[in-house]
FIDO-832397 format. One record per atom (N, C-alpha, C, O): chain; residue in three letters; y negated, x negated, z; atom name. Coordinates in pm, 1 decimal, padded with zeros to 6 digits. Layout:
BEGIN
+-------+-----+----------+----------+----------+------+
! chain ! res !    north !     east !       up ! atom !
+-------+-----+----------+----------+----------+------+
!     A ! ALA !        Y !        X !        Z !   CA !
...
+-------+-----+----------+----------+----------+------+
This chain:
BEGIN
+-------+-----+----------+----------+----------+------+
! chain ! res !    north !     east !       up ! atom !
+-------+-----+----------+----------+----------+------+
!     A ! MET !  03575.0 ! -02521.5 !  06185.3 !    N !
!     A ! MET !  03525.6 ! -02387.2 !  06163.4 !   CA !
!     A ! MET !  03641.1 ! -02291.3 !  06142.1 !    C !
!     A ! MET !  03742.5 ! -02325.2 !  06081.2 !    O !
!     A ! GLU !  03623.4 ! -02172.7 !  06193.0 !    N !
!     A ! GLU !  03725.7 ! -02071.5 !  06172.2 !   CA !
!     A ! GLU !  03705.2 ! -02003.2 !  06038.0 !    C !
!     A ! GLU !  03596.3 ! -02007.1 !  05980.7 !    O !
!     A ! ALA !  03809.9 ! -01941.6 !  05989.6 !    N !
!     A ! ALA !  03803.7 ! -01874.1 !  05859.5 !   CA !
!     A ! ALA !  03706.7 ! -01756.3 !  05863.3 !    C !
!     A ! ALA !  03640.8 ! -01728.2 !  05763.2 !    O !
!     A ! THR !  03696.8 ! -01687.4 !  05976.0 !    N !
!     A ! THR !  03605.7 ! -01571.6 !  05983.2 !   CA !
!     A ! THR !  03460.4 ! -01615.0 !  05978.5 !    C !
!     A ! THR !  03376.8 ! -01543.5 !  05923.1 !    O !
!     A ! THR !  03428.4 ! -01730.1 !  06035.1 !    N !
!     A ! THR !  03291.8 ! -01780.4 !  06030.2 !   CA !
!     A ! THR !  03252.3 ! -01815.0 !  05887.4 !    C !
!     A ! THR !  03141.8 ! -01782.9 !  05843.8 !    O !
!     A ! VAL !  03340.6 ! -01879.4 !  05815.7 !    N !
!     A ! VAL !  03313.4 ! -01916.0 !  05676.5 !   CA !
!     A ! VAL !  03299.4 ! -01790.4 !  05591.7 !    C !
!     A ! VAL !  03211.1 ! -01783.7 !  05506.2 !    O !
!     A ! LEU !  03384.4 ! -01691.1 !  05613.6 !    N !
!     A ! LEU !  03378.7 ! -01566.8 !  05537.3 !   CA !
!     A ! LEU !  03247.0 ! -01494.4 !  05561.4 !    C !
!     A ! LEU !  03189.5 ! -01439.8 !  05467.2 !    O !
!     A ! ALA !  03198.0 ! -01492.4 !  05683.9 !    N !
!     A ! ALA !  03070.5 ! -01428.0 !  05713.6 !   CA !
!     A ! ALA !  02956.3 ! -01499.4 !  05642.7 !    C !
!     A ! ALA !  02864.5 ! -01434.1 !  05593.1 !    O !
!     A ! ALA !  02960.2 ! -01631.4 !  05637.0 !    N !
!     A ! ALA !  02855.2 ! -01706.6 !  05569.2 !   CA !
!     A ! ALA !  02856.9 ! -01679.4 !  05419.6 !    C !
!     A ! ALA !  02751.1 ! -01668.8 !  05357.6 !    O !
!     A ! VAL !  02974.5 ! -01668.0 !  05361.0 !    N !
!     A ! VAL !  02985.1 ! -01640.5 !  05218.2 !   CA !
!     A ! VAL !  02935.0 ! -01500.5 !  05187.8 !    C !
!     A ! VAL !  02866.3 ! -01481.4 !  05087.4 !    O !
!     A ! ASN !  02966.7 ! -01401.8 !  05270.7 !    N !
!     A ! ASN !  02919.0 ! -01265.3 !  05249.4 !   CA !
!     A ! ASN !  02767.1 ! -01258.3 !  05252.1 !    C !
!     A ! ASN !  02707.4 ! -01188.9 !  05169.8 !    O !
!     A ! GLY !  02704.3 ! -01328.0 !  05343.6 !    N !
!     A ! GLY !  02559.0 ! -01328.9 !  05349.7 !   CA !
!     A ! GLY !  02498.5 ! -01388.4 !  05224.2 !    C !
!     A ! GLY !  02399.3 ! -01336.7 !  05173.0 !    O !
!     A ! SER !  02556.0 ! -01495.1 !  05174.3 !    N !
!     A ! SER !  02505.9 ! -01558.7 !  05053.9 !   CA !
!     A ! SER !  02524.3 ! -01468.4 !  04932.0 !    C !
!     A ! SER !  02436.8 ! -01462.4 !  04845.6 !    O !
!     A ! ILE !  02635.3 ! -01399.4 !  04924.6 !    N !
!     A ! ILE !  02661.7 ! -01311.2 !  04811.5 !   CA !
!     A ! ILE !  02563.9 ! -01193.7 !  04812.2 !    C !
!     A ! ILE !  02517.9 ! -01151.6 !  04706.0 !    O !
!     A ! ALA !  02531.6 ! -01140.3 !  04929.7 !    N !
!     A ! ALA !  02435.2 ! -01030.3 !  04937.6 !   CA !
!     A ! ALA !  02296.8 ! -01076.4 !  04890.8 !    C !
!     A ! ALA !  02225.6 ! -01001.5 !  04823.9 !    O !
!     A ! THR !  02259.6 ! -01197.9 !  04925.5 !    N !
!     A ! THR !  02130.5 ! -01250.9 !  04883.0 !   CA !
!     A ! THR !  02126.4 ! -01270.5 !  04732.3 !    C !
!     A ! THR !  02027.6 ! -01235.6 !  04667.6 !    O !
!     A ! VAL !  02230.7 ! -01325.0 !  04677.4 !    N !
!     A ! VAL !  02237.8 ! -01344.6 !  04532.5 !   CA !
!     A ! VAL !  02240.6 ! -01209.7 !  04461.2 !    C !
!     A ! VAL !  02179.8 ! -01193.9 !  04355.4 !    O !
!     A ! GLY !  02310.5 ! -01113.5 !  04518.6 !    N !
!     A ! GLY !  02316.4 ! -00979.9 !  04459.5 !   CA !
!     A ! GLY !  02180.2 ! -00915.0 !  04451.8 !    C !
!     A ! GLY !  02146.9 ! -00853.0 !  04350.8 !    O !
!     A ! TYR !  02099.6 ! -00928.2 !  04558.1 !    N !
!     A ! TYR !  01965.6 ! -00870.1 !  04552.7 !   CA !
!     A ! TYR !  01878.5 ! -00945.1 !  04452.4 !    C !
!     A ! TYR !  01796.1 ! -00884.3 !  04384.1 !    O !
!     A ! GLY !  01896.0 ! -01073.8 !  04443.4 !    N !
!     A ! GLY !  01820.4 ! -01150.8 !  04343.7 !   CA !
!     A ! GLY !  01850.2 ! -01103.7 !  04202.8 !    C !
!     A ! GLY !  01759.7 ! -01091.2 !  04120.3 !    O !
!     A ! LEU !  01976.9 ! -01077.8 !  04175.1 !    N !
!     A ! LEU !  02014.4 ! -01025.1 !  04044.1 !   CA !
!     A ! LEU !  01964.0 ! -00882.2 !  04025.2 !    C !
!     A ! LEU !  01925.7 ! -00843.9 !  03914.6 !    O !
!     A ! ALA !  01963.9 ! -00803.7 !  04132.5 !    N !
!     A ! ALA !  01915.5 ! -00665.7 !  04123.4 !   CA !
!     A ! ALA !  01764.4 ! -00660.4 !  04100.3 !    C !
!     A ! ALA !  01714.4 ! -00561.3 !  04046.9 !    O !
!     A ! ALA !  01691.6 ! -00763.6 !  04138.9 !    N !
!     A ! ALA !  01546.0 ! -00765.2 !  04120.4 !   CA !
!     A ! ALA !  01506.1 ! -00800.3 !  03978.0 !    C !
!     A ! ALA !  01390.8 ! -00780.4 !  03939.7 !    O !
!     A ! ILE !  01599.0 ! -00852.0 !  03899.2 !    N !
!     A ! ILE !  01567.4 ! -00888.7 !  03761.0 !   CA !
!     A ! ILE !  01536.8 ! -00764.0 !  03678.2 !    C !
!     A ! ILE !  01444.5 ! -00765.1 !  03596.8 !    O !
!     A ! GLY !  01612.9 ! -00657.2 !  03698.1 !    N !
!     A ! GLY !  01592.7 ! -00533.6 !  03622.0 !   CA !
!     A ! GLY !  01454.3 ! -00474.4 !  03639.1 !    C !
!     A ! GLY !  01386.4 ! -00448.9 !  03539.7 !    O !
!     A ! PRO !  01409.4 ! -00451.5 !  03764.0 !    N !
!     A ! PRO !  01273.8 ! -00399.5 !  03782.5 !   CA !
!     A ! PRO !  01165.5 ! -00493.7 !  03729.4 !    C !
!     A ! PRO !  01062.6 ! -00447.2 !  03680.4 !    O !
!     A ! ALA !  01186.7 ! -00623.6 !  03738.3 !    N !
!     A ! ALA !  01087.2 ! -00717.9 !  03686.5 !   CA !
!     A ! ALA !  01073.5 ! -00704.2 !  03535.3 !    C !
!     A ! ALA !  00962.6 ! -00703.8 !  03481.9 !    O !
!     A ! ILE !  01186.2 ! -00693.0 !  03467.5 !    N !
!     A ! ILE !  01182.2 ! -00673.2 !  03322.6 !   CA !
!     A ! ILE !  01119.0 ! -00538.2 !  03290.0 !    C !
!     A ! ILE !  01039.4 ! -00527.5 !  03196.7 !    O !
!     A ! GLY !  01154.4 ! -00435.0 !  03366.9 !    N !
!     A ! GLY !  01099.1 ! -00302.1 !  03344.7 !   CA !
!     A ! GLY !  00948.4 ! -00297.4 !  03361.1 !    C !
!     A ! GLY !  00879.6 ! -00234.0 !  03281.1 !    O !
!     A ! ILE !  00896.2 ! -00363.0 !  03462.6 !    N !
!     A ! ILE !  00751.6 ! -00365.3 !  03483.9 !   CA !
!     A ! ILE !  00682.9 ! -00441.1 !  03371.0 !    C !
!     A ! ILE !  00575.3 ! -00401.9 !  03325.8 !    O !
!     A ! GLY !  00744.6 ! -00548.7 !  03325.8 !    N !
!     A ! GLY !  00688.5 ! -00622.6 !  03213.1 !   CA !
!     A ! GLY !  00680.1 ! -00536.9 !  03088.3 !    C !
!     A ! GLY !  00581.0 ! -00542.5 !  03015.6 !    O !
!     A ! ILE !  00782.6 ! -00458.2 !  03063.2 !    N !
!     A ! ILE !  00781.7 ! -00370.0 !  02946.5 !   CA !
!     A ! ILE !  00675.7 ! -00261.7 !  02961.1 !    C !
!     A ! ILE !  00602.8 ! -00233.1 !  02866.2 !    O !
!     A ! VAL !  00666.6 ! -00200.8 !  03079.9 !    N !
!     A ! VAL !  00567.6 ! -00094.6 !  03102.6 !   CA !
!     A ! VAL !  00425.6 ! -00146.2 !  03081.1 !    C !
!     A ! VAL !  00346.0 ! -00082.4 !  03012.1 !    O !
!     A ! VAL !  00393.7 ! -00260.7 !  03139.6 !    N !
!     A ! VAL !  00258.6 ! -00316.0 !  03125.8 !   CA !
!     A ! VAL !  00232.1 ! -00357.9 !  02981.4 !    C !
!     A ! VAL !  00123.1 ! -00334.6 !  02929.2 !    O !
!     A ! GLY !  00329.8 ! -00418.9 !  02917.4 !    N !
!     A ! GLY !  00312.5 ! -00461.2 !  02778.1 !   CA !
!     A ! GLY !  00287.9 ! -00343.9 !  02685.2 !    C !
!     A ! GLY !  00201.9 ! -00350.8 !  02597.4 !    O !
!     A ! LYS !  00362.6 ! -00236.8 !  02703.7 !    N !
!     A ! LYS !  00344.3 ! -00118.7 !  02619.2 !   CA !
!     A ! LYS !  00210.9 ! -00050.3 !  02647.7 !    C !
!     A ! LYS !  00150.6 !  00007.4 !  02557.2 !    O !
!     A ! THR !  00164.5 ! -00056.0 !  02771.7 !    N !
!     A ! THR !  00033.5 !  00000.7 !  02803.6 !   CA !
!     A ! THR ! -00077.3 ! -00078.0 !  02734.2 !    C !
!     A ! THR ! -00169.9 ! -00019.4 !  02678.2 !    O !
!     A ! ILE ! -00067.6 ! -00209.2 !  02737.8 !    N !
!     A ! ILE ! -00166.9 ! -00292.4 !  02669.4 !   CA !
!     A ! ILE ! -00164.8 ! -00264.2 !  02519.4 !    C !
!     A ! ILE ! -00269.9 ! -00255.2 !  02456.0 !    O !
!     A ! GLU ! -00046.0 ! -00250.5 !  02463.6 !    N !
!     A ! GLU ! -00032.7 ! -00218.7 !  02321.9 !   CA !
!     A ! GLU ! -00094.4 ! -00081.7 !  02290.7 !    C !
!     A ! GLU ! -00161.2 ! -00065.2 !  02188.6 !    O !
!     A ! GLY ! -00071.9 !  00015.4 !  02378.6 !    N !
!     A ! GLY ! -00128.9 !  00148.7 !  02358.3 !   CA !
!     A ! GLY ! -00280.4 !  00149.1 !  02367.0 !    C !
!     A ! GLY ! -00346.9 !  00218.0 !  02289.6 !    O !
!     A ! VAL ! -00335.8 !  00072.6 !  02460.9 !    N !
!     A ! VAL ! -00481.7 !  00064.1 !  02473.8 !   CA !
!     A ! VAL ! -00541.3 ! -00005.0 !  02352.2 !    C !
!     A ! VAL ! -00650.0 !  00031.2 !  02307.1 !    O !
!     A ! ALA ! -00470.8 ! -00104.1 !  02298.9 !    N !
!     A ! ALA ! -00520.2 ! -00172.2 !  02179.0 !   CA !
!     A ! ALA ! -00523.1 ! -00077.1 !  02059.6 !    C !
!     A ! ALA ! -00611.2 ! -00087.0 !  01974.2 !    O !
!     A ! ARG ! -00427.5 !  00014.2 !  02053.8 !    N !
!     A ! ARG ! -00422.8 !  00108.8 !  01942.0 !   CA !
!     A ! ARG ! -00516.6 !  00227.3 !  01961.4 !    C !
!     A ! ARG ! -00576.9 !  00274.9 !  01865.2 !    O !
!     A ! GLN ! -00529.5 !  00275.3 !  02084.4 !    N !
!     A ! GLN ! -00611.9 !  00392.1 !  02114.9 !   CA !
!     A ! GLN ! -00701.6 !  00361.4 !  02235.6 !    C !
!     A ! GLN ! -00669.8 !  00403.0 !  02347.0 !    O !
!     A ! PRO ! -00811.8 !  00290.3 !  02216.1 !    N !
!     A ! PRO ! -00895.6 !  00251.4 !  02330.7 !   CA !
!     A ! PRO ! -00951.5 !  00370.5 !  02409.4 !    C !
!     A ! PRO ! -00979.6 !  00357.8 !  02528.6 !    O !
!     A ! GLU ! -00967.6 !  00484.0 !  02345.0 !    N !
!     A ! GLU ! -01023.8 !  00599.5 !  02415.6 !   CA !
!     A ! GLU ! -00925.7 !  00659.5 !  02517.0 !    C !
!     A ! GLU ! -00966.7 !  00738.5 !  02602.1 !    O !
!     A ! LEU ! -00798.9 !  00624.0 !  02509.5 !    N !
!     A ! LEU ! -00698.9 !  00673.6 !  02603.8 !   CA !
!     A ! LEU ! -00669.4 !  00573.7 !  02716.3 !    C !
!     A ! LEU ! -00570.1 !  00589.8 !  02787.2 !    O !
!     A ! ALA ! -00751.4 !  00473.3 !  02733.8 !    N !
!     A ! ALA ! -00724.3 !  00366.3 !  02830.6 !   CA !
!     A ! ALA ! -00706.4 !  00421.0 !  02972.1 !    C !
!     A ! ALA ! -00613.4 !  00380.6 !  03042.0 !    O !
!     A ! GLY ! -00793.2 !  00511.6 !  03015.3 !    N !
!     A ! GLY ! -00783.1 !  00566.0 !  03151.0 !   CA !
!     A ! GLY ! -00653.1 !  00640.7 !  03174.1 !    C !
!     A ! GLY ! -00586.4 !  00621.4 !  03275.8 !    O !
!     A ! ARG ! -00617.6 !  00725.8 !  03079.5 !    N !
!     A ! ARG ! -00494.4 !  00804.0 !  03093.1 !   CA !
!     A ! ARG ! -00370.5 !  00713.9 !  03087.8 !    C !
!     A ! ARG ! -00275.3 !  00733.7 !  03163.3 !    O !
!     A ! LEU ! -00372.6 !  00615.6 !  02998.5 !    N !
!     A ! LEU ! -00259.5 !  00524.2 !  02989.3 !   CA !
!     A ! LEU ! -00244.4 !  00440.0 !  03115.6 !    C !
!     A ! LEU ! -00133.2 !  00408.0 !  03157.4 !    O !
!     A ! GLN ! -00358.2 !  00404.6 !  03175.9 !    N !
!     A ! GLN ! -00350.8 !  00324.9 !  03298.3 !   CA !
!     A ! GLN ! -00287.1 !  00404.9 !  03411.5 !    C !
!     A ! GLN ! -00208.1 !  00351.0 !  03488.9 !    O !
!     A ! VAL ! -00321.0 !  00531.7 !  03421.2 !    N !
!     A ! VAL ! -00260.0 !  00616.2 !  03524.0 !   CA !
!     A ! VAL ! -00109.3 !  00626.6 !  03501.3 !    C !
!     A ! VAL ! -00030.6 !  00614.0 !  03595.1 !    O !
!     A ! LEU ! -00070.5 !  00649.5 !  03377.4 !    N !
!     A ! LEU !  00072.2 !  00657.6 !  03346.3 !   CA !
!     A ! LEU !  00142.6 !  00524.4 !  03371.5 !    C !
!     A ! LEU !  00259.0 !  00521.7 !  03411.5 !    O !
!     A ! MET !  00071.1 !  00413.6 !  03347.8 !    N !
!     A ! MET !  00129.5 !  00282.4 !  03374.3 !   CA !
!     A ! MET !  00159.9 !  00266.3 !  03522.9 !    C !
!     A ! MET !  00267.9 !  00219.3 !  03558.8 !    O !
!     A ! TRP !  00066.7 !  00304.3 !  03609.3 !    N !
!     A ! TRP !  00088.0 !  00289.9 !  03753.7 !   CA !
!     A ! TRP !  00202.5 !  00378.3 !  03801.4 !    C !
!     A ! TRP !  00278.4 !  00338.6 !  03889.8 !    O !
!     A ! ILE !  00215.9 !  00497.5 !  03744.0 !    N !
!     A ! ILE !  00328.3 !  00584.2 !  03779.5 !   CA !
!     A ! ILE !  00459.4 !  00519.6 !  03734.8 !    C !
!     A ! ILE !  00557.4 !  00520.4 !  03809.3 !    O !
!     A ! GLY !  00461.6 !  00464.1 !  03614.2 !    N !
!     A ! GLY !  00581.2 !  00395.2 !  03565.1 !   CA !
!     A ! GLY !  00617.2 !  00274.9 !  03649.7 !    C !
!     A ! GLY !  00735.0 !  00250.2 !  03675.4 !    O !
!     A ! ILE !  00517.1 !  00199.5 !  03693.5 !    N !
!     A ! ILE !  00542.8 !  00083.9 !  03780.1 !   CA !
!     A ! ILE !  00600.7 !  00129.5 !  03913.2 !    C !
!     A ! ILE !  00691.3 !  00065.5 !  03966.6 !    O !
!     A ! ALA !  00549.1 !  00240.4 !  03967.5 !    N !
!     A ! ALA !  00601.1 !  00290.9 !  04095.1 !   CA !
!     A ! ALA !  00747.4 !  00330.4 !  04083.4 !    C !
!     A ! ALA !  00827.7 !  00297.9 !  04170.8 !    O !
!     A ! PHE !  00783.0 !  00400.7 !  03975.5 !    N !
!     A ! PHE !  00922.9 !  00439.4 !  03957.8 !   CA !
!     A ! PHE !  01011.5 !  00317.6 !  03934.3 !    C !
!     A ! PHE !  01124.3 !  00312.4 !  03983.4 !    O !
!     A ! THR !  00961.7 !  00220.9 !  03860.5 !    N !
!     A ! THR !  01040.6 !  00100.5 !  03834.2 !   CA !
!     A ! THR !  01058.3 !  00018.8 !  03961.5 !    C !
!     A ! THR !  01164.7 ! -00038.6 !  03984.6 !    O !
!     A ! GLU !  00955.3 !  00013.7 !  04043.0 !    N !
!     A ! GLU !  00963.2 ! -00061.2 !  04167.9 !   CA !
!     A ! GLU !  01057.5 !  00005.8 !  04267.0 !    C !
!     A ! GLU !  01112.2 ! -00060.1 !  04355.4 !    O !
!     A ! ALA !  01076.6 !  00135.5 !  04252.6 !    N !
!     A ! ALA !  01172.9 !  00206.1 !  04338.7 !   CA !
!     A ! ALA !  01313.0 !  00149.0 !  04320.6 !    C !
!     A ! ALA !  01392.3 !  00149.2 !  04414.8 !    O !
!     A ! LEU !  01344.6 !  00099.8 !  04200.5 !    N !
!     A ! LEU !  01474.5 !  00037.4 !  04177.4 !   CA !
!     A ! LEU !  01492.8 ! -00086.8 !  04264.3 !    C !
!     A ! LEU !  01602.4 ! -00112.7 !  04313.9 !    O !
!     A ! ALA !  01385.7 ! -00163.3 !  04282.6 !    N !
!     A ! ALA !  01394.5 ! -00282.4 !  04367.8 !   CA !
!     A ! ALA !  01417.1 ! -00241.9 !  04513.1 !    C !
!     A ! ALA !  01492.7 ! -00307.7 !  04584.7 !    O !
!     A ! PHE !  01352.4 ! -00134.6 !  04557.0 !    N !
!     A ! PHE !  01373.1 ! -00087.7 !  04694.5 !   CA !
!     A ! PHE !  01515.7 ! -00037.5 !  04714.7 !    C !
!     A ! PHE !  01574.5 ! -00058.3 !  04820.9 !    O !
!     A ! ILE !  01571.1 !  00028.2 !  04613.5 !    N !
!     A ! ILE !  01710.3 !  00072.5 !  04622.6 !   CA !
!     A ! ILE !  01802.6 ! -00049.5 !  04629.4 !    C !
!     A ! ILE !  01901.1 ! -00049.5 !  04703.2 !    O !
!     A ! GLY !  01770.2 ! -00152.7 !  04552.2 !    N !
!     A ! GLY !  01851.4 ! -00274.6 !  04554.7 !   CA !
!     A ! GLY !  01850.0 ! -00343.0 !  04689.9 !    C !
!     A ! GLY !  01954.4 ! -00388.3 !  04736.8 !    O !
!     A ! ILE !  01734.8 ! -00351.6 !  04753.4 !    N !
!     A ! ILE !  01729.6 ! -00417.2 !  04884.7 !   CA !
!     A ! ILE !  01794.1 ! -00330.3 !  04991.6 !    C !
!     A ! ILE !  01856.0 ! -00382.6 !  05084.3 !    O !
!     A ! ALA !  01780.7 ! -00198.0 !  04980.4 !    N !
!     A ! ALA !  01846.9 ! -00109.3 !  05076.1 !   CA !
!     A ! ALA !  01998.6 ! -00119.2 !  05062.0 !    C !
!     A ! ALA !  02070.7 ! -00117.9 !  05161.8 !    O !
!     A ! THR !  02046.3 ! -00129.1 !  04939.8 !    N !
!     A ! THR !  02190.0 ! -00143.1 !  04916.4 !   CA !
!     A ! THR !  02242.1 ! -00272.9 !  04977.2 !    C !
!     A ! THR !  02351.5 ! -00276.9 !  05033.4 !    O !
!     A ! GLY !  02162.9 ! -00378.3 !  04965.4 !    N !
!     A ! GLY !  02202.7 ! -00504.8 !  05028.1 !   CA !
!     A ! GLY !  02215.6 ! -00493.2 !  05179.0 !    C !
!     A ! GLY !  02307.6 ! -00549.9 !  05238.0 !    O !
!     A ! PHE !  02124.4 ! -00420.3 !  05242.2 !    N !
!     A ! PHE !  02131.8 ! -00401.6 !  05387.2 !   CA !
!     A ! PHE !  02248.6 ! -00311.0 !  05425.9 !    C !
!     A ! PHE !  02314.2 ! -00333.1 !  05527.7 !    O !
!     A ! ILE !  02273.9 ! -00209.5 !  05344.4 !    N !
!     A ! ILE !  02382.5 ! -00116.0 !  05378.5 !   CA !
!     A ! ILE !  02518.9 ! -00180.8 !  05363.1 !    C !
!     A ! ILE !  02602.5 ! -00171.9 !  05453.0 !    O !
!     A ! PHE !  02542.0 ! -00246.2 !  05249.5 !    N !
!     A ! PHE !  02673.6 ! -00301.7 !  05221.5 !   CA !
!     A ! PHE !  02687.6 ! -00448.1 !  05261.2 !    C !
!     A ! PHE !  02799.0 ! -00500.3 !  05266.5 !    O !
!     A ! GLY !  02576.3 ! -00514.6 !  05289.0 !    N !
!     A ! GLY !  02581.6 ! -00657.4 !  05321.7 !   CA !
!     A ! GLY !  02626.3 ! -00686.4 !  05464.2 !    C !
!     A ! GLY !  02682.3 ! -00792.3 !  05492.3 !    O !
!     A ! TYR !  02601.4 ! -00592.6 !  05552.8 !    N !
!     A ! TYR !  02635.0 ! -00614.9 !  05694.2 !   CA !
!     A ! TYR !  02738.8 ! -00514.3 !  05737.2 !    C !
!     A ! TYR !  02715.1 ! -00393.6 !  05733.6 !    O !
!     A ! ASN !  02852.9 ! -00563.7 !  05777.5 !    N !
!     A ! ASN !  02961.5 ! -00474.2 !  05820.0 !   CA !
!     A ! ASN !  02968.1 ! -00466.3 !  05969.7 !    C !
!     A ! ASN !  03053.1 ! -00395.9 !  06024.1 !    O !
+-------+-----+----------+----------+----------+------+
């Protein structure tokens, strides 16, 4: 094997691992958002509808971080 072939294989693996690490943040964030929503509904059941809407908005913004992470992998992963 040539050195350039090995280097290309290592770069691909590093990009995959990088996205895996980047997905941990949004996963933790979504867990916190949902957990706090459940806690809020338990404390104020009459606000359940409003809290659920805010939860979905929070999940959407948190999930945007995962999309940025995968886009970054595509941009910087392939030269």
